[in-house]
C-alpha positions in Angstrom: -51.1 20.6 -28.5 -52.4 21.5 -32.0 -52.1 18.9 -34.7 -51.9 19.9 -38.3 -54.2 18.3 -40.8 -53.2 19.0 -44.4 -55.3 17.7 -47.3 -53.5 15.7 -50.0 -52.5 17.6 -53.1 -55.1 17.4 -55.8 -54.1 15.6 -59.0 -53.7 17.5 -62.2 -57.1 16.1 -63.4 -58.8 17.9 -60.5 -57.4 21.4 -61.3 -60.7 22.7 -62.8 -63.9 22.7 -60.8 -67.2 23.8 -62.4 -69.5 24.7 -59.5 -72.7 24.9 -61.5 -72.2 21.6 -63.2 -74.7 20.1 -60.8 -78.0 21.7 -59.6 -77.7 24.0 -56.6 -78.7 27.5 -55.5 -75.6 28.7 -57.3 -77.4 28.0 -60.6 -80.2 30.3 -59.6 -77.8 33.2 -58.7 -76.0 32.7 -62.0 -79.3 32.7 -64.0 -80.2 36.1 -62.4 -76.8 37.5 -63.3 -77.4 36.6 -66.9 -81.0 37.9 -67.1 -81.2 41.3 -68.8 -84.4 42.1 -66.9 -82.8 41.3 -63.5 -79.6 43.1 -64.5 -81.4 46.5 -64.4 -81.1 46.2 -60.6 -77.4 46.9 -60.0 -77.7 46.2 -56.3 -79.1 42.7 -57.0 -76.4 42.1 -59.6 -73.7 43.0 -57.1 -75.4 40.8 -54.4 -75.5 37.8 -56.7 -71.8 38.2 -57.4 -71.2 38.2 -53.7 -73.4 35.1 -53.2 -71.4 33.2 -55.8 -68.2 34.4 -54.2 -69.4 33.0 -50.9 -70.3 29.6 -52.5 -67.0 29.3 -54.3 -65.1 30.4 -51.1 -66.8 27.6 -49.3 -65.8 25.1 -52.0 -62.2 26.3 -51.9 -62.2 26.0 -48.1 -62.2 22.2 -48.4 -58.8 22.4 -50.0 -57.1 24.4 -47.3 -55.2 23.3 -44.2 -56.7 23.0 -40.7 -55.5 22.5 -37.2 -57.3 20.6 -34.4 -57.7 23.1 -31.6 -59.2 22.7 -28.2 -62.0 25.2 -27.5 -63.7 25.8 -24.2 -67.5 25.9 -24.4 -69.8 26.9 -21.5 -70.2 23.2 -20.7 -67.0 21.4 -21.6 -64.0 21.4 -23.9 -64.4 20.5 -27.6 -61.9 19.7 -30.4 -62.6 21.9 -33.4 -60.9 22.4 -36.7 -59.7 25.9 -37.5 -57.9 27.3 -40.5 -54.1 27.1 -40.3 -54.0 30.6 -41.8 -56.4 32.7 -43.8 -55.7 33.0 -47.5 -54.7 36.3 -49.3 -57.6 37.4 -51.4 -56.6 39.2 -54.6 -58.9 40.8 -57.2 -58.8 42.8 -60.4 -60.5 46.2 -60.2 -63.3 47.2 -60.7 -65.6 44.4 -61.7 -64.0 42.0 -59.2 -65.0 44.0 -56.1 -68.5 42.5 -55.3 -67.2 39.0 -56.1 -64.2 39.7 -53.8 -66.5 40.8 -51.1 -68.2 37.4 -51.2 -64.9 35.7 -50.4 -64.1 38.3 -47.7 -67.5 37.5 -46.1 -66.3 34.0 -45.4 -62.5 34.5 -45.1 -63.1 37.4 -42.8 -59.6 37.6 -41.4 -57.9 37.5 -44.8 -55.6 40.3 -46.1 -56.5 41.6 -49.5 -54.5 42.4 -52.7 -55.7 44.6 -55.6 -54.7 45.1 -59.2 -55.9 47.6 -61.8 -55.8 45.8 -65.2 -57.5 46.8 -68.4 -57.6 45.9 -72.1 -55.9 48.2 -74.6 -58.6 48.6 -77.2 -58.0 49.0 -80.9 -55.2 46.4 -81.3 -55.3 43.3 -83.4 -54.2 41.2 -80.4 -55.8 41.4 -76.9 -53.3 43.4 -74.9 -53.6 44.0 -71.1 -52.1 46.8 -69.1 -51.5 46.5 -65.3 -51.2 50.0 -63.8 -51.7 49.5 -60.1 -50.7 46.7 -57.7 -51.0 46.4 -53.9 -50.4 43.2 -52.0 -49.1 41.8 -48.7 -46.2 39.4 -48.5 -47.2 36.3 -50.5 -44.4 34.0 -49.5 -45.7 30.6 -48.4 -49.3 32.0 -48.3 -52.4 30.6 -49.9 -53.4 33.0 -52.7 -57.0 33.2 -54.1 -57.2 35.4 -57.2 -60.7 36.3 -58.1 -62.2 38.0 -61.2 -65.9 37.4 -62.3 -65.2 37.0 -66.0 -62.4 34.8 -67.3 -62.4 35.7 -71.0 -59.0 35.4 -72.8 -57.3 34.9 -69.4 -54.6 37.3 -70.2 -55.4 39.9 -67.5 -55.5 37.2 -64.8 -52.2 35.7 -65.9 -50.5 39.0 -66.2 -51.9 40.1 -62.8 -50.7 36.9 -61.2 -47.2 37.2 -62.6 -47.0 40.8 -61.5 -48.0 39.8 -57.9 -45.1 37.3 -57.7 -42.9 40.3 -56.9 -44.5 40.1 -53.4 -43.4 36.5 -52.9 -44.1 32.9 -54.0 -47.4 31.5 -52.7 -47.4 27.8 -51.5 -50.9 27.3 -53.0 -52.8 29.2 -55.7 -56.5 29.2 -56.5 -58.2 31.2 -59.3 -61.9 31.9 -59.1 -64.3 33.2 -61.8 -68.1 33.3 -62.3 -68.1 32.7 -66.1 -65.2 31.4 -68.2 -64.6 30.7 -71.8 -63.0 27.4 -72.9 -60.2 29.5 -74.4 -59.6 31.3 -71.1 -59.6 28.0 -69.1 -57.1 26.5 -71.5 -54.8 29.5 -71.4 -54.8 29.9 -67.6 -54.3 26.3 -66.8 -51.4 26.2 -69.3 -49.8 29.4 -68.1 -50.3 28.9 -64.4 -50.0 25.1 -63.9 -49.6 25.5 -60.2 -53.2 26.9 -59.8 -56.5 25.3 -59.2 -59.3 26.9 -61.2 -62.9 27.3 -59.8 -65.7 28.6 -62.0 -69.4 28.7 -61.8 -69.8 28.0 -65.5 -67.8 27.5 -68.7 -69.6 29.1 -71.7 -69.5 28.4 -75.4 -66.7 30.6 -76.8 -65.1 34.0 -77.2 -66.4 36.3 -79.9 -64.2 38.4 -82.3 -64.0 41.1 -79.6 -62.8 38.6 -76.9 -66.1 38.7 -75.0 -67.6 35.5 -73.6 -70.7 34.2 -75.3 -73.4 33.9 -74.0 -71.8 35.4 -70.9 -73.6 38.2 -69.1 -72.3 41.5 -70.6 -69.8 43.8 -68.8 -69.8 42.9 -65.1 -68.1 46.2 -64.2 -70.8 48.3 -65.9 -73.6 46.2 -64.6 -72.2 46.6 -61.0 -71.3 50.3 -61.0 -72.6 52.0 -64.2 -71.3 52.5 -67.7 -68.0 54.2 -68.3 -66.7 56.5 -71.0 
């Protein structure tokens, strides 16, 4: 019979995890993402987003629930831990696609959800429009919402709230490559049930609500500039 092993809930103080706070290969991938010379290679840029997605996916996996399951090897039976269920992976188009693929490389049986969200330029306040949304049933599922840049946090919060029409997840994780302090504060305040995972938290947002030093426009660097 399978036995369920569920990790204890993380305390509020553990809701923000900064992956590159300690030296690891993740720091190297992040440095390449920022480097204007390396950025000229869009294939490498997308691959580094994938790699960081894989690393953060591995880190999040320690917070998920597992079952002890008996597995038959060629020589004997072994007890192995397997995921209770695969999380739903959600991303904001288009910059989130390579980062999302990194998560999908590890959570390879996960269903996916997608949202099209964009800033409305030329307004005094940062406004976000969500035009497209597709998701499976989220009731009692683990939801991982990924977007490489957590700037003001408004697009992530608005996307998450829109996705709740598909059900109430039992556990929520939000993942980003680079965040601003303002974005971290906003997301943790507006989505208190979520655990936040970021590679790095940068200095500040500038007057155009872009992260400084950041890395530029992740969508343009991945797929080419837009009109």
